[in-house]
N, C-alpha and C positions, 0 to 999 in steps of 0.2 A: 393361714387365715384361708386359705382352698384356693382360693382365685389364680386358677390359671393364665396361660397365654389365651386363652380361647373367647374364655368370660371376661380379659380383658379388650381382644377386642369386640366384641358383642357388644358387652357394655360405651366402646368408642361411636360405634352406628348407630347406637339407638337414639346416645345423646348427641351427634352431632344432625340424624335424621329430627332430632325435637327441635332441633334451633334451627333447624330451613321450614318446617312447618310452618314458623311466624312469617316468613317470604312464599312460600306458593299460598296462603290462603286469602294471598291477596288478590291473587288469581281466581280464586272462587268465592270473594268478593263483584256485582256488579261493577260492569265496565262504565253504563251512562246511568247513574240510580236517576238521575234529573229531567233524561229527554224520552219521550213517547215514540213509540216506531211507527214512521204515516200503516197508514192500512194496506195492507197485503204482502209485509213484513210476516216471512216465518222460517224457522230456522230447524231442522229434521235431521235425529242424525240417526248416521248406519254403523252398522257393525262391518265386521272384516272377517273374507273367511281368510281367506288369507293364513296360515300357519295352526286352523284350527286342528286336532285332531278329531273327528268327529265325524259322522256321513252329515248331510246335508239336512236332513231335516233334524238331529240333534246340534243344528248352529243356529238356528233359526230356534227352536224349545230354547236358548240361552240364552241369544241374543233379543229379546220376550221378556228372556224374566228378569234381566236384568238392564234393560228399562230402553233401548234401543228403539227408533221411528222405522227405524226397516233395517237391512240388508247393503253391503257390496260384492258380486259378483264377479270370475270371471269367467260367459258364457261359456257354456256349453250346453250343446244340445242332449249328449249323453247322460246330462244330467237337468235338466227343463221340468222333467214329469214331475219329480221327487220335488225339485225345489218351489213350483208353484202350488202345488198341496201342502208347501209345509208353511206357507206362502199365504196362503189363506186361512188355512189351520189356527197362525196366531196373528192375522190381520197387519202382518208386517208390508213398509216401500220394499220395492227392491232398487238397487242401478246398478250398472253392468258394466263391468270392463271388458273394451271389445279392440283387439288389436287383430295387425301381422304382423310374423316373424322374417319371412324370408327377406334373404339381403339383394333378393331384386326386386329392381321399383315395379316396374311390372304384376307382378309373380302376386308380391306384398298387399296391393292394390285390391290385384283382384277376391283374397281374404280379406282385403278388408272390410271392403262392402257386401260378401258374404255375412261375414258373420253379427255385422249390422243388417242386413236384411231378416235373418234369422230373429233374433235379438230384440224384433221389434214385428215378427209377425202377427196380424189377428187372429182372435180369437185365444191370444194368452194376455197374460195382467200384464199391462204395460204398464215397461218400467218408468222409475221417478228422472232417469238422466241414465245417461248413453257417458259414462268417461272413455273416452281411446289417448290409447297407445299412439302418435297418427309418425307414421313413417321412419326417418334412420336419422341418422347424425351426419354419416356421409352420402343421404342421398343430397341433391341439387338444391336452389329453390324452388326450381321448377317444378319438382319431382316430387316434393313436402306438397306443392298449395296443389296437387291436386288435390289433397287429404284434405283440406281447409273447405276447400270447393264441393269439394260432393258432400262433405258434414253439414254447412249450411246449406243447401237442397232439401238434402235430406233432413234435419230439423224440422224445414218447414214440411215436409211431404206427410214426412210419419206424427210430429205434434208431440217426439219427444226435442228434449235440449242434449243438445249434444257439446261435453264439454275438453279439448284437450290438453294432456296434463303435460309441467314443467316436469318433465323425467329425462336420468342419464341416457343416452343411447337413443335417444328419439329426437327427433326437429327440435322439440325445444328442449335442449338438452342445459341446455347455462343462458342467463340473461344476458351476455355479446348478441350469443346465436339466432336467442330469440326477438330479439328489437326488431329486428329487419319484416321479421312475420306480423308482427303487433301495431307494426308503426305501413307497414302495405296492405292490411288486412283488420282495416274496423273494423269489424265484424265479427273479429278470430272472439269465443269466451273463450276461458282457461278452469284449469281442474287447479290451481296450486297448490302444489306439492313443493315449498319453496325451499325443502332440504335440501335437494338436491341440489340448485344451484349452491347451497352454502361449498357445499361439495366439493363441486367443481369447479368454484372461484377461489377456495379454500382462505376463506375466511364467514360472515357474515355479513357481506356485498354491505357494506357501510362505504363504500367507497360508488357505488354504481345505487344510489335512490332516486333515479328519474327511470329507468328502468325495472327499478325496482312499485315503484307508482301503479306508471304505466300499465303493471301484469295486476295489483292490485285491484284498480280499476274496469279487469278484464275478466274479474272473475267472480265464478257460479257456483263453484267445490274446492272444499278444500280437503284436504288429507292432512291432520293435524298433526303428524311428525316433529319432531322435533327434528334437527340435523342440526352439523356442524362443520367448525372449517376440516375437519382432516374426516369426518366419517357423512353417512345418511343418516344414524342415528344414534343419539346419548342413550345409554347404560337403560339409566332411568330418569325419569324428567323431576323424579322429586327428590331425585340429589345434590347435593349443595353445590358442588363444583360445575352443575353444567347452567348452573342459577343466570347465565348472561348466557348464552345460550337460547332457556327460555325463554327470558326477557324480552328478547328482539323476534322471536315467533309473533308471543301474544302482539309485542305492537305491532307486525306486521295487520294478522287476525282483526286485531282489532278495529283498524281500518276499514276491511274488508266491511267487519257490522256496521259498525258505525255506517256504510255509506247503503247499504241494504236496509237499514233500516229509517232511513234519508229517503231511500227511494221510493220505498215502501214494498220491496221486492222479495221473493225469496233467496233462500240461500241453505246449501246441506251441507254437508261436514262430514269424511268419515275418519273413524278416529284408526288409524293405521301405519301404531307401531308391528313391528313384524318379529317373526319368529329366524333363529339363526339361521342363516351368518348374520343375515343383518341386526338380531341378538346378535350385544358382544358373551361368545361360550370360555366357560375354562378351559383352557389346554388341558388338553391326554381325555377330555371328556366330552365335550361336546357340547357340556351341559350349558347353558341357558343362565347366563347373570341374575336378570326379573324375569317377572312370572310377564309372558307377552300381553294375557285378558286383562289382567287383574291393571297393571297399567293404561289400556285400551277404557278401562271400563272407570279409570279414575279422572282420565282425557275426557271424557263424557259428564259423569257428574261435575266436573269443573265446568266446558263449554255450557252447562244448563243452571249453574251458578250464578255466570259470567256474565253469562248473555241474555239469559231470559228468567 
């Protein structure tokens, strides 16, 4: 019959994908079909520059073509002129990632302040928000709290919302480590990338619902990457083997969106499936097992159908 091993494997994968499409279609259905959002609610979806193989100009063009509202990019004074030109050309919003990386708290904090001031300088497009990688997992509570105190004041001064990301190696690297910061700093606002917490806890956080719910209530920006017990990113959220992890993440995101719709407040989301080595690769070739941009565009379309 000429039906070789490659044909067999390909047919099996196609069949599995077809079966899973039915369950994935559920996430592309409206999450709250009978509920009307309160005035003031909005959802803007951002494209990640992380992993894009091309110039900032090409990136902004592609993000606009594929239907994104804006882009999120690491602040860099070196590419700022090109970026602001491209944003204007393609009528895109922008969110910046700002951070320090030094292992010494004082030097780290100085860099952190410097890049935040640069990203909000007068005379350039005002960012929709700033997402920060704040502090380090090995800094003391007192040293990390300086980042919170500074951003609370600077957000008011600059008029730009500032969100602290739940990110490994940073201040909010895990659910239990984040809890004291959330409890003692009621005005702390989050970028929720809960995939990191799944990875650190080696679970889907089933045993920490109180901490998770507190974090959801403080969330204003979401990085919609799906993590799992053994890593921060599933290979492809459309694959059937990741059904449980995908369902868990959408359940968390549903709660955040429902709260924002009830409150009449804005929400932003970044489709943040990353490149290798976040994306698993084929041994000896380092070739990614899936198409990063295609997955992120899929998340964009799913979010629009589900929540708008």
